[in-house]
N, C-alpha and C positions, 0 to 999 in steps of 0.2 A: 505493501500500500504508499509505503514512503515515498517510494520513486514516484509512483504515478501520481502522487498528490503534489509534489514538488515539480513534475513536469507542465501540471494542469497550471500550477502558480506561475511558471516561469511563461508558460505560452499565450498569460494576460499579462505579464510585464507587471506583477506586483510581488511588492517584500512581505515577509513573513509578517510583520507586523500590520500592512496594509489588509491583506487576507484575515489575520486575526479579529482586526477590528469590523470587516466589513461582515463576518461571520457569527461576530458577536462572542466570541471565547478569549482567554487569555492569549496572550503570546507564549507564555510559558507552556499551558495546555495545548498549543498548536504545535508549538515546536516538538512536544514528546509525541504527537499524532504524525508529523511529518516523519522524525527521526524513527517510529515503529514503536516506542516505548509505550505509548496507551493506544487502544482504540477506543474510537467514536461510538456513544451510544448512538440505539436509532434514531431517537428523536435530535441528538446534535447532526446527524447525517440528513435528515430530512430538514433541519434547521440549514444547512449548508444549499441542499436544494435549492429551498427558497432564494436565498441569496444571490445561487450561481444557477440561474435555471438551463443553462446550456451542459452544463458540467453533466457529464456523464457519469453518474454515483457508482453506478454497477460496478464501471472498470474501475475506477476509481479506489474504490472500500471494499468490493467482492470478489474481485480476481487477483 
């Protein structure tokens, strides 16, 4: 997941802080998700999809 999330972030030219702010999570939690130390809950993934509707959440989080 971490590589796919980072690839998505880079594809839209955003920093970790920008993504965290848009997503509504802390920067530290975002970094933990991106590096694979933590997994987001289904609710957190739904929130991601709301904020980034064109993102392929299945590809980013479930493959």
